[in-house]
DSSP file (Angstrom, degrees, kcal/mol; ACC not computed):
  #  RESIDUE AA STRUCTURE BP1 BP2  ACC     N-H-->O    O-->H-N    N-H-->O    O-->H-N    TCO  KAPPA ALPHA  PHI   PSI    X-CA   Y-CA   Z-CA
    1    1 A X              0   0    0      0, 0.0     2,-0.3     0, 0.0    12,-0.0   0.000 360.0 360.0 360.0 149.9  -63.5   85.0   47.2
    2    2 A X        -     0   0    0     10,-0.0    12,-2.6     2,-0.0     2,-0.4  -0.876 360.0-107.8-134.9 174.5  -60.2   83.0   47.1
    3    3 A X  E     -A   13   0A   0     -2,-0.3     2,-0.4    10,-0.2    10,-0.2  -0.816  22.7-164.6-102.5 139.0  -57.5   82.0   49.5
    4    4 A X  E     -A   12   0A   0      8,-3.0     8,-2.7    -2,-0.4     2,-1.0  -0.970  17.9-134.5-123.1 137.0  -54.1   83.5   49.6
    5    5 A X  E     -A   11   0A   0     -2,-0.4     2,-0.5     6,-0.2     6,-0.3  -0.802  14.7-152.1 -91.7 106.5  -51.2   81.8   51.5
    6    6 A X  E  >  -A   10   0A   0      4,-2.5     4,-2.7    -2,-1.0    77,-0.1  -0.700  11.4-141.6 -72.2 126.1  -49.3   84.3   53.6
    7    7 A X  T  4 S+     0   0    0     -2,-0.5    -1,-0.1     1,-0.2    76,-0.1   0.628 101.4  41.5 -67.6 -13.4  -45.8   83.0   53.9
    8    8 A X  T  4 S+     0   0    0      2,-0.2    -1,-0.2    57,-0.1    -2,-0.0   0.832 130.5  19.5-102.1 -40.2  -45.8   84.3   57.6
    9    9 A X  T  4 S-     0   0    0      1,-0.3     2,-0.2     3,-0.0    -2,-0.2   0.587 100.3-123.3-112.1 -10.6  -49.3   83.4   58.8
   10   10 A X  E  <  -A    6   0A   0     -4,-2.7    -4,-2.5     2,-0.0    -1,-0.3  -0.599  60.9  -9.0 102.1-165.6  -50.6   80.6   56.5
   11   11 A X  E     +A    5   0A   0     -6,-0.3     2,-0.3    -2,-0.2    -6,-0.2  -0.443  67.3 163.2 -74.6 139.6  -53.7   80.5   54.3
   12   12 A X  E     -A    4   0A   0     -8,-2.7    -8,-3.0    -2,-0.1     2,-0.1  -0.961  43.3 -86.0-148.5 161.6  -56.3   83.3   54.8
   13   13 A X  E >   -A    3   0A   0     -2,-0.3     3,-2.0   -10,-0.2   -10,-0.2  -0.392  41.1-115.3 -70.1 146.5  -59.3   84.6   52.9
   14   14 A X  G >  S+     0   0    0    -12,-2.6     3,-2.5     1,-0.3    -1,-0.1   0.780 106.7  72.7 -55.1 -34.8  -58.5   87.3   50.3
   15   15 A X  G 3  S+     0   0    0      1,-0.3    -1,-0.3   -13,-0.2    -2,-0.0   0.742  89.6  65.1 -57.9 -19.7  -60.4   90.2   52.0
   16   16 A X  G <  S+     0   0    0     -3,-2.0    45,-2.6    44,-0.1     2,-0.3   0.564  97.9  73.0 -75.5  -2.7  -57.5   90.3   54.6
   17   17 A X    <   -     0   0    0     -3,-2.5     2,-0.4    42,-0.2    42,-0.2  -0.753  64.7-151.1-117.6 155.0  -55.1   91.3   51.9
   18   18 A X  E     -B   58   0B   0     40,-2.4    40,-2.5    -2,-0.3     2,-0.2  -0.986  26.7-121.6-121.0 131.3  -54.3   94.5   49.8
   19   19 A X  E     -B   57   0B   0     -2,-0.4    38,-0.2    38,-0.2    36,-0.0  -0.528  22.2-173.6 -70.8 139.6  -52.9   94.2   46.3
   20   20 A X  E     -     0   0B   0     36,-3.2    37,-0.2     1,-0.4    -1,-0.1   0.251  35.8-118.3-118.4   8.0  -49.5   95.9   45.7
   21   21 A X  E     -     0   0B   0     35,-0.4    35,-3.1     2,-0.0    -1,-0.4  -0.300  64.4  -4.1  83.5-169.1  -49.0   95.6   42.0
   22   22 A X  E     -B   55   0B   0     33,-0.2     3,-0.4     1,-0.1    33,-0.3  -0.296  70.0-133.4 -59.6 134.4  -46.2   93.9   40.0
   23   23 A X  S    S+     0   0    0     31,-2.5    31,-0.2     1,-0.2     3,-0.1  -0.459  79.2  35.2 -85.4 162.6  -43.4   92.4   42.1
   24   24 A X  S    S+     0   0    0      1,-0.2     2,-0.8    -2,-0.1    -1,-0.2   0.760  71.6 148.5  71.3  24.5  -39.7   92.7   41.5
   25   25 A X        -     0   0    0     -3,-0.4     2,-0.3    21,-0.0    -1,-0.2  -0.837  43.2-136.3 -94.2 114.3  -39.8   96.3   40.2
   26   26 A X        -     0   0    0     -2,-0.8     2,-0.1    -3,-0.1     3,-0.1  -0.526  12.0-122.8 -78.7 133.3  -36.6   98.0   41.2
   27   27 A X        -     0   0    0     -2,-0.3    -1,-0.1     1,-0.1    15,-0.0  -0.438  42.7 -94.6 -67.4 137.5  -36.8  101.5   42.6
   28   28 A X    >   -     0   0    0      1,-0.1     3,-0.6    -2,-0.1    -1,-0.1  -0.257  25.8-131.0 -55.0 143.4  -34.7  103.9   40.5
   29   29 A X  T 3  S+     0   0    0      1,-0.3     2,-0.2    -3,-0.1    -1,-0.1   0.868 100.4  14.9 -64.5 -40.4  -31.2  104.4   41.9
   30   30 A X  T >   +     0   0    0      1,-0.1     3,-2.3     2,-0.0     4,-0.3  -0.639  68.6 178.2-136.2  81.4  -31.4  108.2   41.7
   31   31 A X  G X  S+     0   0    0     -3,-0.6     3,-1.2     1,-0.3    -1,-0.1   0.703  75.3  69.3 -59.4 -22.8  -35.0  109.2   41.2
   32   32 A X  G 3  S+     0   0    0      1,-0.3    -1,-0.3     0, 0.0    -2,-0.0   0.720  96.6  55.2 -66.2 -25.1  -34.2  113.0   41.3
   33   33 A X  G <  S+     0   0    0     -3,-2.3    -1,-0.3     2,-0.0    -2,-0.2   0.539  84.7 106.4 -85.3  -7.4  -32.4  112.6   37.9
   34   34 A X    <   -     0   0    0     -3,-1.2     2,-0.1    -4,-0.3    -3,-0.0  -0.440  69.2-126.9 -76.7 139.7  -35.5  111.0   36.1
   35   35 A X     >  -     0   0    0     -2,-0.1     4,-2.7     1,-0.1     5,-0.2  -0.361  32.1-102.6 -76.3 172.5  -37.4  113.1   33.7
   36   36 A X  H  > S+     0   0    0      1,-0.2     4,-2.4     2,-0.2     5,-0.1   0.873 124.6  51.5 -64.5 -38.3  -41.1  113.4   34.2
   37   37 A X  H  > S+     0   0    0      2,-0.2     4,-2.5     1,-0.2    -1,-0.2   0.916 111.2  46.4 -64.1 -44.9  -41.7  110.8   31.3
   38   38 A X  H  > S+     0   0    0      2,-0.2     4,-2.5     1,-0.2    -2,-0.2   0.919 114.0  48.8 -67.8 -42.2  -39.2  108.3   32.9
   39   39 A X  H  X S+     0   0    0     -4,-2.7     4,-2.6     2,-0.2    -2,-0.2   0.918 111.2  49.5 -59.9 -46.2  -40.8  108.8   36.4
   40   40 A X  H  X S+     0   0    0     -4,-2.4     4,-2.6    -5,-0.2     5,-0.4   0.924 110.6  51.0 -60.4 -44.9  -44.3  108.3   34.9
   41   41 A X  H  X S+     0   0    0     -4,-2.5     4,-2.0     1,-0.2    -2,-0.2   0.941 110.7  48.8 -57.8 -49.7  -43.0  105.1   33.2
   42   42 A X  H  < S+     0   0    0     -4,-2.5    -2,-0.2     1,-0.2    -1,-0.2   0.935 117.3  41.8 -55.6 -51.9  -41.6  103.8   36.4
   43   43 A X  H  < S+     0   0    0     -4,-2.6    -1,-0.2     1,-0.1    -2,-0.2   0.842 129.8  18.6 -61.9 -42.2  -44.9  104.6   38.3
   44   44 A X  H  < S+     0   0    0     -4,-2.6     2,-0.6    -5,-0.2    -3,-0.2   0.669  97.2  88.3-115.8 -24.3  -47.5  103.4   35.9
   45   45 A X     <  +     0   0    0     -4,-2.0     2,-0.3    -5,-0.4    -1,-0.1  -0.767  49.8 157.5 -95.9 114.5  -46.1  101.1   33.2
   46   46 A X        -     0   0    0     -2,-0.6    -3,-0.0     1,-0.0    -4,-0.0  -0.913  48.2 -87.2-134.5 156.9  -46.1   97.4   34.2
   47   47 A X        -     0   0    0     -2,-0.3   -25,-0.1     1,-0.1    -1,-0.0  -0.290  33.9-171.3 -61.2 153.6  -46.1   94.1   32.4
   48   48 A X        +     0   0    0      2,-0.0     2,-0.2     5,-0.0    -1,-0.1  -0.410  27.3 150.7-143.3  55.3  -49.5   92.9   31.4
   49   49 A X        -     0   0    0      3,-0.1     2,-0.5     2,-0.0    24,-0.2  -0.564  47.3-116.3 -97.3 157.4  -48.9   89.4   30.1
   50   50 A X  S    S+     0   0    0     -2,-0.2     2,-0.3    23,-0.1    22,-0.1  -0.771  80.9  30.8 -85.8 129.3  -51.2   86.4   30.2
   51   51 A X  S    S+     0   0    0     -2,-0.5    22,-2.9     2,-0.0    20,-0.1  -0.890 106.9   8.7 124.8-159.1  -49.9   83.6   32.3
   52   52 A X  E     + C   0  72B   0     -2,-0.3     2,-0.3    20,-0.3    20,-0.2  -0.393  65.8 176.4 -63.7 137.3  -47.8   83.4   35.5
   53   53 A X  E     - C   0  71B   0     18,-1.6    18,-2.5    -2,-0.1     2,-0.6  -0.998  27.8-130.9-149.6 133.9  -47.2   86.9   37.0
   54   54 A X  E     - C   0  70B   0     -2,-0.3   -31,-2.5    16,-0.2     2,-0.3  -0.838  32.9-178.6 -93.6 122.1  -45.4   87.9   40.2
   55   55 A X  E     -BC  22  69B   0     14,-3.1    14,-2.3    -2,-0.6     2,-0.4  -0.809  24.5-125.9-118.6 154.0  -47.5   90.3   42.4
   56   56 A X  E     + C   0  68B   0    -35,-3.1   -36,-3.2    -2,-0.3   -35,-0.4  -0.842  29.8 179.8 -93.4 134.2  -47.0   92.1   45.7
   57   57 A X  E     -BC  19  67B   0     10,-2.9    10,-2.4    -2,-0.4     2,-0.4  -0.979  18.1-148.2-136.5 154.9  -49.5   91.7   48.4
   58   58 A X  E     -BC  18  66B   0    -40,-2.5   -40,-2.4    -2,-0.3     2,-2.0  -0.973  15.6-138.8-119.1 127.9  -49.8   93.0   51.9
   59   59 A X    > > +     0   0    0      6,-2.2     5,-2.5    -2,-0.4     3,-1.8  -0.518  35.9 169.7 -84.4  74.3  -51.5   91.0   54.7
   60   60 A X  T 3 5S+     0   0    0     -2,-2.0    -1,-0.2     1,-0.3   -43,-0.2   0.769  71.4  42.2 -64.4 -30.7  -53.2   94.2   55.9
   61   61 A X  T 3 5S+     0   0    0    -45,-2.6    -1,-0.3    -3,-0.2   -44,-0.1   0.086 125.6  30.9-103.7  28.1  -55.6   92.5   58.5
   62   62 A X  T < 5S-     0   0    0     -3,-1.8    -2,-0.1   -46,-0.2   -45,-0.0  -0.118 130.4 -13.5-138.5-118.6  -52.9   90.1   59.7
   63   63 A X  T   5S-     0   0    0     -2,-0.1    -3,-0.1     2,-0.1     3,-0.1   0.708  75.6-135.4 -68.2 -22.8  -49.2   90.4   60.1
   64   64 A X      < +     0   0    0     -5,-2.5     2,-0.3     1,-0.3    -4,-0.2   0.688  56.5 139.9  72.0  19.3  -49.0   93.6   57.9
   65   65 A X        -     0   0    0     -6,-0.3    -6,-2.2     1,-0.0     2,-0.3  -0.668  53.0-122.5 -95.9 151.5  -46.0   92.2   56.0
   66   66 A X  E     +C   58   0B   0     -2,-0.3    18,-0.6    -8,-0.2     2,-0.3  -0.704  38.7 161.8 -87.9 143.0  -45.4   92.4   52.3
   67   67 A X  E     -CD  57  83B   0    -10,-2.4   -10,-2.9    -2,-0.3     2,-0.3  -0.936  33.1-109.4-153.2 168.3  -44.9   89.2   50.3
   68   68 A X  E     -CD  56  82B   0     14,-2.7    14,-2.1    -2,-0.3     2,-0.4  -0.818  23.2-165.9-109.5 149.8  -45.0   88.0   46.8
   69   69 A X  E     -CD  55  81B   0    -14,-2.3   -14,-3.1    -2,-0.3     2,-0.6  -0.982  15.9-141.0-132.7 140.5  -47.6   85.8   45.0
   70   70 A X  E     +CD  54  80B   0     10,-2.8     9,-2.5    -2,-0.4    10,-1.4  -0.930  30.7 177.3 -99.7 122.3  -47.4   84.0   41.7
   71   71 A X  E     -CD  53  78B   0    -18,-2.5   -18,-1.6    -2,-0.6     2,-0.8  -0.985  32.7-128.6-131.2 140.8  -50.8   84.1   40.0
   72   72 A X  E  >  -C   52   0B   0      5,-3.0     4,-2.6    -2,-0.4     5,-0.4  -0.802  17.9-158.4 -86.0 111.0  -51.9   82.9   36.6
   73   73 A X  T  4 S+     0   0    0    -22,-2.9    -1,-0.2    -2,-0.8   -21,-0.1   0.752  88.9  52.6 -63.2 -27.3  -53.6   85.9   35.0
   74   74 A X  T  4 S+     0   0    0      1,-0.1    -1,-0.2     3,-0.1   -24,-0.0   0.884 126.2  19.0 -77.1 -38.7  -55.5   83.7   32.6
   75   75 A X  T  4 S-     0   0    0     -3,-0.2    -2,-0.2     2,-0.2    -1,-0.1   0.523  93.7-129.8-105.8  -9.5  -57.1   81.3   35.2
   76   76 A X     <  +     0   0    0     -4,-2.6     2,-0.3     1,-0.3    -3,-0.2   0.581  54.4 152.0  64.1  12.9  -56.7   83.4   38.3
   77   77 A X        -     0   0    0     -5,-0.4    -5,-3.0     1,-0.1     2,-0.7  -0.618  47.2-131.8 -77.5 133.4  -55.1   80.5   40.1
   78   78 A X  E     -D   71   0B   0     -2,-0.3    -7,-0.2    -7,-0.2     3,-0.1  -0.757  22.6-174.7 -83.2 112.0  -52.7   81.3   42.8
   79   79 A X  E     -     0   0B   0     -9,-2.5     2,-0.3    -2,-0.7    -8,-0.2   0.846  56.2 -49.6 -81.1 -35.3  -49.6   79.1   42.1
   80   80 A X  E     -D   70   0B   0    -10,-1.4   -10,-2.8    12,-0.1     2,-0.3  -0.983  44.4-124.9 177.5 173.0  -47.7   80.1   45.3
   81   81 A X  E     +D   69   0B   0     -2,-0.3    11,-1.6   -12,-0.2     2,-0.3  -0.963  20.6 176.6-139.0 159.1  -46.3   82.7   47.6
   82   82 A X  E     -D   68   0B   0    -14,-2.1   -14,-2.7    -2,-0.3   -75,-0.1  -0.985  33.8 -92.2-159.1 156.8  -43.0   83.5   48.9
   83   83 A X  E >   -D   67   0B   0     -2,-0.3     3,-2.5   -16,-0.2   -16,-0.2  -0.392  51.7 -88.8 -77.3 152.4  -41.3   86.2   51.2
   84   84 A X  T 3  S+     0   0    0    -18,-0.6    -1,-0.1     1,-0.3     3,-0.1  -0.373 118.7  33.7 -54.2 130.2  -39.7   89.4   49.8
   85   85 A X  T 3  S+     0   0    0      1,-0.5    -1,-0.3    -3,-0.1     2,-0.2   0.131  97.4 103.0 103.5 -19.0  -36.1   88.5   49.0
   86   86 A X  S <  S-     0   0    0     -3,-2.5    -1,-0.5     1,-0.1     2,-0.2  -0.494  76.9-108.2 -88.6 164.4  -36.8   84.9   48.0
   87   87 A X    >   -     0   0    0     -2,-0.2     3,-1.7    -3,-0.1     4,-0.1  -0.608  25.3-114.1 -89.5 155.2  -36.9   83.8   44.4
   88   88 A X  G >  S+     0   0    0      1,-0.3     3,-3.1    -2,-0.2    -1,-0.1   0.862 111.9  69.0 -57.7 -37.8  -40.2   82.9   42.6
   89   89 A X  G 3  S+     0   0    0      1,-0.3    -1,-0.3     3,-0.0    -3,-0.0   0.667  90.6  64.3 -61.9 -10.7  -39.1   79.2   42.2
   90   90 A X  G <  S+     0   0    0     -3,-1.7    -1,-0.3   -10,-0.0    -2,-0.2   0.431  74.3 129.3 -85.1   0.0  -39.5   79.0   46.0
   91   91 A X    <         0   0    0     -3,-3.1    -9,-0.2     1,-0.2   -22,-0.1  -0.319 360.0 360.0 -57.9 129.7  -43.1   79.6   45.7
   92   92 A X              0   0    0    -11,-1.6    -1,-0.2   -87,-0.1   -12,-0.1   0.337 360.0 360.0-131.7 360.0  -45.2   77.1   47.6
């Protein structure tokens, strides 16, 4: 188990949270115009790089808010967290 810092509630144990995938993925402007292949790419294709990675998390057993976490995928170290709408360099 590891600790995640909710930017609204402070540090809490990981079981209180739900993972939400890659952060900063823009929703299509007009999804009705996407082909099935484009829609599938939007839903399922994400970066899978080693190193620092921005993820979305939800504090499901707390404030229920969504926020972003920077996690190193090689070491599993949580580098910081920040509110939706903030920039990753604000991660603390």
